[in-house]
C-alpha positions in Angstrom: -73.9 105.0 113.1 -76.4 104.8 115.8 -79.8 106.3 115.2 -79.6 108.3 118.4 -76.7 110.2 117.0 -78.8 111.2 114.0 -81.6 112.7 116.1 -81.6 116.5 115.7 -82.2 118.7 118.7 -84.2 121.7 117.5 -84.0 124.6 119.9 -85.2 122.9 123.1 -85.7 126.3 124.6 -87.8 127.5 121.6 -91.3 126.3 122.4 -93.0 127.9 119.5 -92.8 125.3 116.7 -94.9 127.3 114.3 -92.6 130.2 114.6 -89.6 128.0 114.1 -91.3 126.3 111.1 -92.2 129.6 109.5 -88.6 130.8 109.7 -87.4 127.9 107.6 -87.3 127.9 103.8 -89.5 125.3 102.0 -86.4 123.3 100.9 -85.1 123.2 104.5 -88.4 122.1 105.9 -88.7 119.4 103.2 -85.1 118.2 104.1 -86.2 118.2 107.8 -89.2 116.1 107.1 -87.2 113.7 104.9 -84.6 113.4 107.6 -87.3 112.6 110.2 -88.9 110.1 107.9 -85.6 108.3 107.3 -84.8 108.5 111.1 -88.1 106.7 111.7 -87.3 104.0 109.2 -83.9 103.5 110.7 -85.3 103.2 114.2 -87.8 100.6 113.1 -85.1 98.6 111.3 -82.9 98.8 114.4 -85.7 97.5 116.5 -86.3 94.6 114.1 -82.6 93.8 114.1 -82.3 93.7 117.9 -85.4 91.5 118.0 -83.9 89.1 115.4 -80.6 89.0 117.2 -82.4 88.2 120.4 -84.2 85.3 118.5 -80.8 84.1 117.2 -79.4 84.0 120.8 -82.5 82.1 121.9 -82.0 79.6 119.1 -78.3 79.2 119.9 -79.2 78.4 123.5 -81.8 75.8 122.4 -79.2 74.2 120.0 -76.7 73.9 122.8 -79.3 72.3 125.0 -80.2 69.8 122.2 -76.5 69.0 121.6 -76.0 68.3 125.3 -79.1 66.1 125.4 -78.0 64.2 122.2 -74.6 63.5 123.7 -76.2 62.2 126.9 -78.6 60.0 124.9 -75.9 58.6 122.7 -74.3 57.0 125.7 -77.2 54.6 125.8 -76.7 53.1 122.4 -73.1 54.1 121.7 -72.0 50.5 121.6 -74.2 49.8 118.6 -72.4 52.3 116.4 -69.8 51.3 113.9 -67.3 53.8 115.4 -67.5 52.3 118.9 -64.0 51.8 120.2 -62.0 51.1 123.3 -58.3 50.8 124.1 -56.4 48.3 126.2 -53.1 48.4 128.0 -51.2 45.7 130.0 -49.4 47.0 133.1 -47.2 45.4 135.6 -48.2 45.5 139.3 -46.0 44.3 142.2 -47.8 43.0 145.3 -46.6 44.8 148.4 -46.1 41.9 150.8 -45.1 39.0 148.6 -43.2 41.0 146.0 -44.8 38.8 143.3 -45.4 40.4 139.9 -48.9 40.5 138.5 -50.4 42.0 135.3 -53.5 44.2 135.0 -55.5 44.7 131.8 -56.9 48.2 131.7 -59.8 48.8 129.2 -60.6 52.5 128.5 -63.3 54.3 126.6 -64.0 58.0 126.3 -66.4 59.5 128.9 -66.3 56.3 131.0 -64.5 55.0 134.0 -61.7 52.6 133.2 -62.1 48.9 133.8 -59.1 47.1 135.4 -58.9 43.3 135.3 -56.3 41.3 137.2 -54.9 38.8 134.7 -52.5 37.2 137.2 -48.8 36.3 136.9 -46.8 35.9 133.7 -47.1 32.1 133.9 -50.9 32.2 134.4 -51.3 34.6 131.5 -49.1 32.6 129.1 -50.9 29.4 130.1 -54.4 30.9 129.4 -53.3 32.7 126.2 -51.6 29.5 124.9 -54.9 27.6 125.2 -56.6 30.5 123.3 -54.0 30.4 120.5 -53.4 26.7 120.5 -54.2 26.4 116.7 -52.1 29.4 115.8 -48.5 28.5 115.8 -47.2 31.9 114.9 -49.1 33.6 117.7 -48.0 31.0 120.2 -44.3 31.7 119.3 -44.8 35.4 119.6 -46.6 34.9 123.0 -43.6 32.9 124.4 -41.1 35.4 123.0 -42.6 38.6 124.5 -46.1 38.0 126.0 -46.7 41.6 127.2 -46.0 43.3 123.8 -47.8 40.6 121.9 -51.0 40.7 124.1 -51.0 44.6 124.1 -51.0 44.5 120.3 -53.6 41.8 120.1 -55.9 43.6 122.5 -55.7 46.8 120.3 -55.5 45.4 116.8 -58.9 45.6 115.2 -58.8 42.3 113.4 -57.3 40.1 116.1 -59.2 37.2 117.6 -58.5 38.3 121.1 -59.9 41.8 120.6 -63.0 40.3 118.8 -63.5 38.1 121.9 -63.2 41.1 124.3 -65.5 43.2 122.0 -68.2 40.5 122.2 -68.0 40.6 126.0 -68.1 44.4 126.1 -71.1 44.4 123.7 -73.0 41.8 125.7 -72.6 44.3 128.6 -74.1 47.1 126.5 -70.8 48.9 126.3 -70.7 49.7 130.0 -67.3 48.9 131.4 -67.9 49.8 135.0 -70.6 47.2 135.6 -68.9 44.5 133.5 -67.7 41.3 135.3 -64.5 40.2 133.7 -61.6 37.9 134.5 -58.7 36.1 132.8 -60.7 33.0 132.0 -63.5 35.0 130.3 -61.0 37.0 128.2 -59.1 33.9 127.0 -62.2 31.8 126.4 -63.8 32.2 123.0 -67.2 33.8 123.2 -69.9 32.6 120.7 
């Protein structure tokens, strides 16, 4: 109930308060004074509440501002965190004039522009990847069987040598994909 609804309007046209007061019984006058006292308390508490609600709104605005700033600042050191991640996909691309088929590696991270790297033709990729996996017979067989699926899995599997290699390259570039220089030879050469 709003305090304004509780305010009593006492005979606005009657300007003689003393006469009005004298016409009241002592118990009525006591009840009126009590009512006015409680009305004053209620009004003060409403004012306190609206002030506190205003403060809460100001605090919420500040918190939103801080959250936004934290998100912006995190970008600068995001690559150092243990939950740093990126995804890779291998896509086919057909050259318009020569009709030759090439493959692109696309590296994606949230809130960043994707990085596309031309890996070359199937033969070039298999040759480079075979050198990378020359000591791993099982990987070499899978590569020759279905190179696209195998490499897509290797680029995205957390414990693969190829992903570790790519991760080192990304970390050396401070996690920024758009400014990263990358090519097939760099990806399939072990980084130390």
